N, C-alpha and C positions, 0 to 999 in steps of 0.2 A: 460462232464466237461465243465465248462464255459471257454472260451478263455479270454486272457487278454483284447482283444478288447471289448468283451461283458462285462467284468468286469468293464472296464472304462466307458462304455456307461451307462447313467442313473445316474452317480454320481452327475451330475449337480453342480460341484464345481466351484465357481468363482476362479479367480487367487489368489495365496497366498496373494498378497498385499491387495486384496479386502477382503479376509477372515480376515486378521489381522485388517484391518480398521473396519470391522463389529464387531469384538471382542472388540476392543477398544471402539467403540460407545456404545455397549451393557453395558460395564463396567461403562461408564461415565453417561449414561442416566438412566438405569434401576435400579441400585443398589447403596447403599450408599458407599461413599469413605471409604476405609479401610476394606471393607467386603470381599475382595478376598484373598485367600490363595496364598502363593508363588507358590504352585503346579500349580495353574491355568495359570501362566505366561508361562509355558513351553509347552503348548499343541498346536499342529498344526493338522488340519484335514487331514486325508488320504482318507477315503471314506468307502463305504459299502462293506461288505463281506457276503458270504453265502446267496445270494438272491435266494431263492428256490421256483420256481413256484409250487403252490399247498400247500405251507406250511407257517406257521408263524415260524420264527426263533428268539430265545431269549436266554438269559443267556450264553454268549460266554466267556468261561474260557480258556485262552491260557497257554501253557507251551512250552519251548524249549525241544526237544527230544535229545537223544544221537546222533541221525543222523544229528543234526544241523538244522532240520526243525522245523516249528511251528505247534504244535498240538493243536487243539481247540476242547473242549468238550462243546456241546451246546444243548439247548432244542429246540424241534420242535414239531409241531402238525398240523393236517390237517386244511387247510384254511376253509374248510366247517364248522368247529366248531366255527369260529369267534375268536376274540381276547381272549375271556374267555375260550377257549379250553385248556389253560395251566392247568386248575384245574381238568379236567376230561379226559385227553387224550394225555398228553405230554410224549415224550420219549427223552432220552439223546443219542446223536449221536457224532461221532468222525470224524473230518476232518483234513486234513494236507495240508501245503503249504510250498514252499521253502522260502518264506519271509512273514513277518507279514502282508504286504499289500495284499497278495494273488497272484493269484487266489487259492482258496481252493478246494480240491477234497474230496468229501464224502467217508469215509472209511467203516463205519458200524454203526449200532445202537447198543449201548453198554448196555443200560438199557431200558426196555419197561415195561408198566404196566403188572402185572402178573395175574390179574383176581381175582375173589372172593376167600376169605379166607386168603389173604395176606395183610400185612400192607401197601404195595405199589401197591394195586390192580388196582387203577384207574389213577394214574399219576406218572411220574418220572420227576423231575424238579429241578431248582436251582443248577446245577452242579458247583463244585469248585474243580479244579484239583490241587493236591499238590504232591511233591516228599518228602516223610518223611521216614527217616531211611532206605533208599535204596529201598523203594517200592512206587508205585504210589497209591495215595489215592484219591478217587472220593467221596467227600462229596456231598450229594444231599438231596432233599425232596421227600417223597412219601406220598400218602394218600389212604384211603381205601374205601371212599364213594363218591368221586368226590366233596367234600365240604371242607371248611377250618378247620372244627373242628377235622379232623383226620390227618392233616398234621404233619408229623414226620420227623426228620433228621435221615439219614442213612449214612453208610460208606461202599463203595465197594473198594476192593484192587486188585492190579495186579502186577506181577513182571516186566512187561514192559507196554509201552503205547498201545501195540497191544493186551494186555491181556495175559492169560485168566483172566477174572474178577471174583472174589469171591464175591458173592452177599449176603448181610446180611439177615438172617431169622427174625431178630428183629431190631427195630429202635435203633439208638445210643443214643437218648435222648428223654425223654417223657415230656409232659406238667406237670405243678405243680398240686396240689390238687384243689378241687373246691374252687372258689373265690380267688385263688392266682392271682397275677398280670399276671402269665403265664399259666393260666388254660386252655386256648383255643387250643394251638398248639405249635409245635416247627418247625421253618422253617428258610430259608435264612442263612445257615451255613457260618461262616467265621472262619478260623482256622489259628493258628500260634503255632509253637513249641517254648516254652519259653526257654531262655538261661539257666535256672536252670534244664532243662530236662523234665519239665512237658508239657502236651499237653493241650492247651487252645482252647476251642470251644466257639465262640460267636454265639448267636442265637436270632432270632426275635420271639416275641410272644405278646399276649395281653390278656386282661381279657374279658371273655365272656359277663358279665353284661354290661361292658362299650361298647362293640361291639354292643350289641343289642340296647342299649340306643342311639347309634349314627345313627340309621337308618334314612335315609332321609338327613343326612348331606353329604357334599362334600367328606369328608374322614371319614370312619368308623374306630374306633380304641379304644384305643390309642396304637399304636405300640411302643414297647420299646425293648431294647436289654439287654440280660442277658449273663452271663459268666459261663461256666461249665469247671472244671479242672479234669484231670486224670493223673495218674502216668504211665499208659500204653496207647498206641494209641487206642487199642480196648475198653478201659474203664475199670471200670465204671467211668462215668463223674459225678462229684459232683458239684452241683450248688453253686456259691459263695454267702456267707451270705449277701453281699452288693447289691445283685440284686434288681432291674434292675440297671446295671452299667451305662446305658445311657437312660435318660428319659427327653423328652422335654415338657411333659404335663404341667409343671409349668409355661411355657411361655404363656399359654392361647391360644385362637383361634384354638384349636385342632391341634397344631403343633406337628409333629411327623416325622419319617423317616423310611427308609427300605433299603434293598439291600446292607448291609455293606460288605466291603472288608477290611481285616486287614493285615498289614505286619509290620515288624520291620526294621528300618533303622536308622543309626546314633545313636544307643542306645535308640531309642524311639519307641513306638507303634504308628502307623499311620493308619487312617481309612478314606475310601471313602464311600459315601452313596448317595442315592437319597433323596433330600429334599421333605418333604410333609408339608410345611407351615411355616418353620422357616424364609425363605426368600420368597419362592414362590413354585409353583408346577413344575417348569421347570428346576431348576438347580441341581447341585450336591453339596455335602458337603464334607469338609475336617476337621478332628479333629486329635489331637495327644495327647499322654499321656506318662508320665514317667513310670508309673507302670501298665498300661493296664486297670485300673479301674476308675481312676479319669481323665476325659477328658476335653480338652479345649472347650470353646464355639466354635461352628462350624463357619467356613468361607466357602465361595463359592469356589468349586473345579473346576467345569466345567459348561458351558452354554448350552442352547438348540442349535440345529443345526444352526439356523439363526444367532446366535452370532458368528459363524465362517464363515459367508458368504455362507453357503450351501443353495442353492435355491432348492425348491421342488415344484411339482405341487400342486394345491389346495387339501386340505385334503378330502378324501372320508368320507361320513357320518358315515361309520362303524368304523373309527379310531378316538377315542376320546383323545388319548395321542400324537397326531401327532407332530413331531418336537422335542420331548424330548429325552434325552439320559438317559437310565436306566441300572440297573444291572452292575455297573462298576466292571471290573476285570483287573488286571494288568499283563502284560507280563514282567517278571523279568529276568534280566541277572546278575548273580553273586550278587543277592539280590538287584539290583538297577532297578527301574522301567524304561522301555524303550518305551512301548506303552500302551495306555489305550484302552481296548476293552469294548464296550457298546452294548446295544440293542436299536433299534429305529424303530418305526412304519414307513411304507412307503417303498420306494425302487421299483425296477423294477417289482417285483411280486405283488405290491399293498397290501402287508401284513405287514411283519416286517422282519428285518434282523440285522446282526451285523453292527456296525460302529466302525472304528478304528481311533484313534488319536495318533500322535507321540509325545513323550516327548523329547524336545530338551534342 
């Protein structure tokens, strides 16, 4: 297990005053005035977590346990597979710490690819942990052929964070019919229980023809988000007639987004995501909604690491997303966000790890 000394080494964080100055400078220089969400003003960098030699670590989803500790469910895959290994060799693991800042101790691998014949044969990825109706729900993505066209959302459940986990024999949500906006896949699950008692599942997808037509572009897509609703947690989930409920394609320039995280606070739906062309490829987005279907125009939710004064060594040639924060997930206490957990390339292992920011 990493010691706290080891954990702190390699963070390469400037003093907080410098971090705040860097944040202010990034706001004033790089992006238009008025483009930042109030959410962004409360973030302060803490540092990296789960730096695992020999692995890429991604998709860090945290939750407070009954033991008062912080439990994180995260994706990891062998470093030998490179950054793209998430698609054909990721597993979902469980780690625990006394504090959000860590250090974290690996507990076990919860879900691993099951091999030929299963819908999640080649990868298990995109974990999002939730406590729903007294049981722990691990929403995730699996695929059957190591490619994007078999990505499907699934749901594993357990009575405790230590398991045992009941693994689904079938996906929770399937793509739409041929030529539909969501005919390619279902992935990046974001879940919220509606005040009316329904179960709302947001999912990312795109159209296969659009995806193929975008070969050679910086971003292939166009990624959009749909909503599926069920009267029972286990489904069936029925796709909303207004889908896609979030679609940036009308802005032009191949603008899109991914990695949505949804929660309810102050009587509204709130959403964090990774920007893919609305402002830039480096920032996060914040949207909110009264009804969960019609969303505000996005504002910037968080910056790349340099915006917080975080200094890193020069990027290795193998890391093309160096310095970005991706896969935002919140640590909630009594429904209120307290920490933002993201994934970011780099760190002591020279691969990727979690990165934590505190909300003040």
